[in-house]
C-alpha positions as CSV (number, residue, x, y, z in Angstrom):
1,M,92.8,100.1,74.6
2,P,92.5,97.4,77.1
3,G,91.8,94.5,74.4
4,S,94.8,95.5,72.1
5,A,97.3,94.4,75.1
6,A,98.6,90.9,74.7
7,T,97.0,88.9,77.5
8,G,98.5,85.7,75.7
9,A,102.2,87.1,76.2
10,T,104.6,84.8,77.9
11,T,108.4,85.0,79.1
12,E,109.0,81.9,77.3
13,T,109.8,83.6,74.3
14,G,111.8,80.4,72.9
15,A,115.3,80.0,72.1
16,G,117.0,83.3,69.3
17,T,114.1,85.5,69.8
18,A,114.9,89.1,69.5
19,T,114.0,89.2,73.7
20,D,116.2,86.4,74.5
21,R,119.0,87.8,72.7
22,Q,118.8,91.5,74.1
23,I,118.5,89.9,77.3
24,A,121.6,87.8,77.4
25,R,123.5,90.7,75.9
26,A,122.5,92.8,78.9
27,E,123.3,89.6,81.4
28,A,126.6,89.3,79.7
29,Y,127.8,93.3,79.5
30,S,126.0,94.9,82.3
31,A,126.6,95.0,85.8
32,H,123.8,92.9,87.9
33,N,122.8,95.9,90.2
34,Y,119.1,95.1,88.9
35,H,116.7,92.0,88.6
36,P,114.5,93.4,85.7
37,L,111.6,91.3,84.4
38,P,112.2,89.3,81.5
39,V,110.7,92.3,78.9
40,V,112.5,94.5,76.5
41,I,110.8,97.7,75.8
42,A,111.0,99.3,72.6
43,S,108.9,102.3,72.5
44,A,106.2,103.4,74.7
45,E,103.0,106.0,74.5
46,G,101.0,107.6,77.3
47,A,100.4,104.6,79.9
48,W,101.5,101.8,77.5
49,V,104.6,100.1,76.5
50,T,105.8,97.8,73.3
51,D,108.4,95.1,73.4
52,V,110.8,94.2,71.1
53,E,108.1,91.4,69.6
54,G,105.6,93.9,69.2
55,R,103.8,92.6,72.2
56,R,101.9,95.6,74.3
57,Y,101.9,95.8,78.2
58,L,100.3,98.6,80.5
59,D,102.9,100.3,82.7
60,M,101.9,100.3,86.4
61,L,105.1,101.3,87.4
62,A,105.8,104.6,85.8
63,G,109.5,104.9,86.3
64,Y,108.8,104.8,90.1
65,S,106.7,108.1,89.5
66,A,109.3,109.6,86.8
67,L,106.6,109.0,84.3
68,N,103.9,110.6,86.0
69,F,102.5,112.4,82.8
70,G,103.0,108.9,80.8
71,H,105.3,108.0,78.1
72,A,106.3,110.5,75.2
73,N,103.7,113.1,76.8
74,P,103.4,115.4,73.7
75,R,103.7,118.6,75.7
76,L,106.9,117.5,77.5
77,I,108.3,116.0,74.2
78,A,107.7,119.5,72.1
79,A,109.4,121.3,74.9
80,A,112.2,118.9,74.8
81,K,112.7,119.1,70.8
82,A,112.1,123.0,70.6
83,Q,115.4,123.3,73.6
84,L,117.5,121.0,71.6
85,D,117.4,123.1,68.5
86,R,118.9,126.0,70.7
87,V,121.2,124.9,73.5
88,T,121.6,122.1,75.5
89,L,124.3,122.6,78.0
90,T,126.2,125.6,79.1
91,S,127.1,124.4,82.8
92,R,127.0,126.7,85.5
93,A,129.8,128.5,84.6
94,F,127.7,130.9,82.5
95,H,124.1,131.9,83.0
96,H,121.7,130.6,80.3
97,D,118.2,132.0,79.2
98,R,116.1,129.0,81.0
99,F,117.7,128.9,84.2
100,A,116.3,131.9,86.1
101,E,112.5,131.3,84.7
102,F,112.7,127.5,86.0
103,C,114.0,128.7,89.3
104,A,111.4,131.1,89.8
105,A,108.7,128.8,88.5
106,L,109.8,125.8,90.9
107,A,109.9,128.3,94.0
108,Q,106.7,129.6,93.4
109,L,104.9,126.1,92.9
110,C,106.5,124.9,96.5
111,G,106.0,128.2,97.9
112,M,109.6,128.5,98.7
113,E,112.1,131.2,97.9
114,M,115.2,129.4,96.3
115,V,116.2,126.5,94.1
116,L,119.3,124.5,93.7
117,P,118.4,122.6,90.7
118,M,120.7,119.0,90.2
119,N,120.1,116.0,88.3
120,T,119.0,112.8,90.4
121,G,117.3,112.1,93.1
122,A,120.0,110.8,95.3
123,E,122.2,113.8,94.3
124,A,119.3,116.0,95.8
125,V,119.8,114.2,98.8
126,E,123.3,114.8,99.0
127,T,122.9,118.0,98.3
128,A,120.3,118.2,101.1
129,V,122.3,116.7,103.8
130,K,125.2,119.0,102.4
131,T,122.8,122.0,102.9
132,A,121.5,120.9,106.3
133,R,124.9,120.7,108.0
134,K,126.5,123.7,106.7
135,W,123.0,125.5,107.9
136,G,123.8,123.9,111.1
137,Y,127.1,125.3,111.4
138,R,126.7,128.6,110.1
139,I,123.0,129.7,111.4
140,K,122.1,127.0,114.2
141,G,125.5,127.2,115.5
142,V,126.4,123.4,116.0
143,P,130.2,122.7,116.6
144,D,132.1,121.6,113.9
145,G,131.9,118.3,112.8
146,R,128.7,117.7,115.2
147,A,125.9,117.9,113.2
148,K,123.4,115.0,113.4
149,I,120.6,114.4,111.1
150,V,117.5,112.2,112.4
151,V,116.2,109.3,109.6
152,A,113.4,107.0,109.8
153,A,114.0,103.2,109.5
154,D,113.1,101.4,106.1
155,N,113.8,104.7,104.3
156,F,114.9,104.7,100.7
157,H,116.7,108.2,99.5
158,G,119.2,106.9,97.1
159,R,122.1,104.7,96.8
160,T,125.5,106.9,97.3
161,T,127.7,105.9,100.0
162,T,126.3,108.5,102.4
163,I,123.1,107.7,101.9
164,V,123.2,103.7,102.3
165,S,125.3,104.5,105.5
166,F,121.6,105.4,107.0
167,S,119.8,102.8,105.2
168,T,118.4,99.6,107.2
169,D,118.0,97.8,104.0
170,P,121.0,94.9,104.1
171,D,120.6,94.8,100.3
172,A,121.5,98.4,100.2
173,R,124.1,99.0,102.7
174,A,126.1,95.5,103.0
175,D,129.8,95.6,101.8
176,F,129.6,99.4,101.1
177,G,131.5,100.4,104.4
178,P,132.8,102.2,105.9
179,Y,129.8,104.4,106.3
180,T,129.3,108.1,106.6
181,P,128.6,109.0,110.6
182,G,126.3,111.6,111.7
183,F,122.8,110.1,111.2
184,T,120.4,108.5,113.8
185,V,117.7,106.1,112.7
186,V,114.4,105.7,114.6
187,P,111.3,104.2,113.4
188,Y,109.0,105.2,110.9
189,G,105.7,106.8,111.9
190,D,106.9,107.0,115.9
191,L,107.1,110.7,116.9
192,A,108.1,109.7,120.6
193,A,111.0,108.1,119.3
194,L,111.7,111.2,116.8
195,E,111.2,113.3,119.7
196,A,113.9,111.3,122.2
197,A,116.2,111.4,119.0
198,V,116.5,115.1,118.9
199,D,119.2,117.0,120.9
200,D,121.4,120.2,120.5
201,D,123.4,119.0,117.5
202,T,120.7,118.2,115.7
203,V,120.1,119.8,112.3
204,A,117.3,118.3,110.2
205,V,115.1,115.5,110.0
206,L,114.6,113.8,106.7
207,L,111.7,112.0,106.1
208,E,109.8,110.9,103.3
209,P,106.2,111.5,103.9
210,I,105.6,108.4,102.4
211,Q,107.9,105.2,102.1
212,G,107.9,104.5,98.5
213,E,110.6,101.4,98.2
214,A,109.1,99.9,101.9
215,G,106.1,99.1,100.6
216,V,104.1,102.4,100.4
217,L,104.1,103.2,104.0
218,V,101.5,105.9,104.9
219,P,102.7,107.3,108.4
220,P,99.8,107.5,111.1
221,P,97.6,110.5,111.1
222,G,99.2,113.5,112.9
223,Y,102.9,112.4,112.2
224,L,103.9,114.4,109.8
225,S,102.3,117.5,111.8
226,G,103.5,116.2,114.7
227,V,107.4,116.3,112.9
228,R,106.6,119.8,111.8
229,A,106.0,121.2,115.7
230,L,108.7,119.4,117.1
231,T,111.5,120.6,114.3
232,T,109.9,124.0,114.8
233,A,110.3,124.1,118.6
234,R,113.8,122.6,118.4
235,N,114.8,124.6,115.7
236,V,115.6,121.7,113.4
237,L,115.2,121.4,109.5
238,F,112.3,119.7,108.3
239,I,113.4,118.0,105.1
240,A,110.7,116.2,103.0
241,D,111.6,113.7,100.3
242,E,108.9,114.1,98.1
243,I,111.4,112.5,95.1
244,Q,108.8,110.0,94.5
245,S,105.6,110.9,96.6
246,G,105.6,114.9,95.3
247,L,104.4,116.4,91.8
248,G,100.9,115.1,91.9
249,R,101.2,111.5,92.6
250,T,99.3,111.3,95.7
251,G,96.3,113.6,94.8
252,R,98.0,116.6,95.8
253,T,101.3,118.6,94.5
254,F,103.0,117.4,97.9
255,A,102.3,114.6,100.1
256,C,102.7,116.9,103.0
257,E,99.7,118.8,101.8
258,H,97.6,115.9,103.3
259,E,98.1,117.4,106.9
260,S,98.5,120.9,105.9
261,V,102.3,120.7,106.4
262,V,104.9,122.8,104.7
263,P,108.5,121.4,105.3
264,D,111.5,123.7,105.5
265,M,112.9,122.1,102.6
266,Y,111.6,120.0,99.5
267,V,113.6,117.1,97.7
268,L,112.3,116.6,94.4
269,G,113.1,114.4,91.5
270,K,111.6,111.9,89.3
271,A,108.7,113.5,87.6
272,L,110.3,116.8,87.4
273,G,112.1,116.0,84.6
274,G,108.8,114.2,82.8
275,G,110.3,111.0,82.1
276,V,112.3,113.1,79.5
277,V,115.7,113.7,81.4
278,P,116.7,113.4,84.9
279,V,115.8,116.5,86.9
280,S,116.3,117.0,90.5
281,A,116.0,119.8,93.0
282,V,116.2,121.1,96.6
283,V,113.8,123.8,97.2
284,S,113.6,126.0,100.4
285,S,113.9,129.4,101.8
286,R,116.6,132.1,101.3
287,S,117.6,131.6,104.9
288,V,118.6,128.0,104.5
289,L,120.0,127.9,100.9
290,G,121.4,131.2,101.1
291,V,124.4,129.3,103.1
292,F,125.9,128.4,99.6
293,R,128.6,130.5,98.4
294,P,129.9,130.4,94.7
295,G,132.6,126.9,94.6
296,E,131.4,125.0,97.7
297,H,128.6,122.9,95.8
298,G,128.0,122.3,92.1
299,S,126.8,119.9,89.5
300,T,128.1,120.1,85.6
301,F,124.5,119.3,84.3
302,G,122.4,120.5,87.1
303,G,120.0,123.1,85.8
304,N,121.3,122.7,82.6
305,P,119.3,124.4,79.4
306,L,117.3,120.9,78.5
307,A,116.6,120.2,81.8
308,C,115.0,123.4,82.9
309,A,113.1,123.7,79.5
310,V,111.4,120.3,80.3
311,G,110.8,121.2,84.0
312,L,108.8,124.3,83.0
313,E,106.6,122.2,81.2
314,V,106.0,119.9,84.1
315,I,105.6,123.0,86.1
316,A,102.9,124.6,84.0
317,M,101.1,121.5,83.8
318,L,100.8,120.8,87.5
319,R,99.5,124.6,88.1
320,T,96.7,123.7,86.4
321,G,95.5,121.4,89.3
322,E,94.0,118.7,86.8
323,Y,96.9,116.1,87.5
324,Q,96.7,116.2,91.0
325,L,92.8,115.9,90.8
326,R,93.0,113.0,88.4
327,A,95.3,111.4,91.1
328,A,92.8,111.6,93.4
329,E,89.9,110.6,91.4
330,L,91.0,107.5,90.3
331,G,93.2,106.9,93.3
332,A,90.2,106.7,95.1
333,H,88.7,104.1,92.4
334,L,91.8,102.3,92.8
335,H,92.2,101.6,96.5
336,A,88.3,100.8,96.7
337,E,88.8,98.2,94.0
338,L,92.4,96.9,95.9
339,G,90.5,97.0,99.1
340,T,87.8,94.3,97.9
341,L,91.0,91.9,97.7
342,T,91.5,91.9,101.4
343,S,88.7,89.9,102.0
344,S,89.3,87.1,99.5
345,G,92.6,86.2,101.3
346,A,94.5,86.8,98.0
347,V,96.0,90.3,99.9
348,T,97.0,90.7,103.6
349,A,97.3,94.7,103.5
350,V,96.5,97.5,101.2
351,R,98.1,100.7,101.6
352,G,98.8,103.8,99.8
353,R,97.7,107.6,98.7
354,G,96.0,108.5,95.3
355,L,97.4,106.8,92.4
356,W,100.4,104.7,94.6
357,A,99.6,101.2,96.3
358,G,101.4,98.6,98.4
359,V,99.9,95.4,98.2
360,D,100.9,92.9,100.1
361,I,100.7,89.2,98.7
362,A,99.3,86.4,100.8
363,P,102.5,83.7,101.0
364,S,100.7,81.2,100.0
365,L,100.3,82.7,96.5
366,G,103.9,83.2,96.0
367,T,106.5,86.0,96.2
368,G,105.7,89.6,95.2
369,R,108.4,88.6,92.4
370,A,106.2,85.8,91.2
371,V,103.0,87.7,91.0
372,T,105.0,90.3,88.7
373,E,106.0,88.0,86.5
374,R,102.5,86.3,86.1
375,L,101.0,89.9,85.7
376,M,103.4,90.2,82.8
377,T,102.2,87.3,81.2
378,H,98.9,88.8,81.6
379,G,99.9,92.2,79.9
380,V,100.6,94.2,83.0
381,L,103.9,95.5,84.3
382,A,104.4,96.2,87.9
383,K,107.4,95.8,90.3
384,D,107.9,93.8,93.8
385,T,109.9,95.0,96.9
386,H,110.4,93.4,100.0
387,G,109.5,89.9,99.2
388,S,106.0,90.1,99.3
389,T,104.7,93.3,98.6
390,I,104.1,94.7,94.7
391,R,103.5,98.2,94.1
392,L,101.0,99.9,91.9
393,A,101.6,103.3,90.6
394,P,100.3,103.9,86.8
395,P,101.0,107.0,85.0
396,L,98.4,109.6,85.9
397,V,97.1,110.1,82.7
398,I,95.9,106.2,82.9
399,S,92.2,106.2,81.7
400,K,89.8,104.5,84.3
401,E,88.9,102.0,81.7
402,D,92.7,100.8,81.4
403,L,92.9,101.1,85.4
404,D,89.9,98.8,85.7
405,W,91.6,96.3,82.8
406,A,94.9,96.2,84.8
407,L,92.7,95.3,88.3
408,A,91.3,92.6,86.4
409,R,94.4,91.1,85.4
410,L,95.3,91.1,89.0
411,R,92.3,89.1,90.1
412,T,92.8,86.9,87.5
413,V,96.6,86.2,88.8
414,L,95.4,86.0,92.4
415,G,92.7,83.7,91.7
416,V,89.7,85.8,92.9
């Protein structure tokens, strides 16, 4: 319940507290690739987490959409526990009794024919890149070594060397070269620029239907349908990275559905593992994923029994449509409430769809990081991006009461 959160929680826990000791140890022994908020979570359930000091916080990030179904969802934990007693890993050297069922269920959910399971989102994007290139050479007939993929500026598809090669974020890209060639970057939402970039050597257009890391950027109306028409006309694959936007987050199973668009390939991850294990997948037609032959691509843990068991339960939960409907209804409420903040001057813009919002904070109120730190002292956990923006993406299981509680604390922090 909202009233049970520690609204007086503070980042100044005092020297020698459990929080201080944990953070100091992490700083001493882990590489500084993240800049976490100074909270140390010890347990979680639903939309709430509890730190090592016993303080409760409402999770308004949901693991970047990995926790769409909340922390410790009973159905997903039960599925994982049942599988743990049977078999957890065989590698793809052998068949196991959950693999075919998982692939068939996910293909049906996506309206596709074949599935290539992996683990992380970045691994799935790498798989999509390799698939598109192989399809381009074997099916489209692009000369060897000349395949091109068109991507959007401000994208976030992961952090592997190939992926950061086509990032426009200096923090993600700097000092990791030499970079992988074969990518053309165009402005997000600019259909004319995309059309100009596509040529005979183009094998795919890779896009996020909504750009999450960039600040929950929603493209202009008609953009996705325009991309679909262009790629169809030019015999180019349309690859939709729905790792963050998919599986219920925006009020539909996939964000592409808001424009009645079906891409040639879905790239999925995060929520597919239910917040229990990392699960990702590339889902497409037989004519596309059928280009692979044994030994040409693989992953030791991809499609393992434990991942398939959890993934199957995720798919079963999505089939009911209740989570998509919940995201749509609560999302409409979220955006209506956030919209009132723009007239106050504390917020300069709000974007998003479903239970997903990017909120641009007025510079006079501090950085996005400063706002998330103040929110934490009021019992709400969120994440900043690109300086002045905070992202709100609570678990889809959040109650309207808890959502309103978080919004009230956001108003307090912003002074409105």
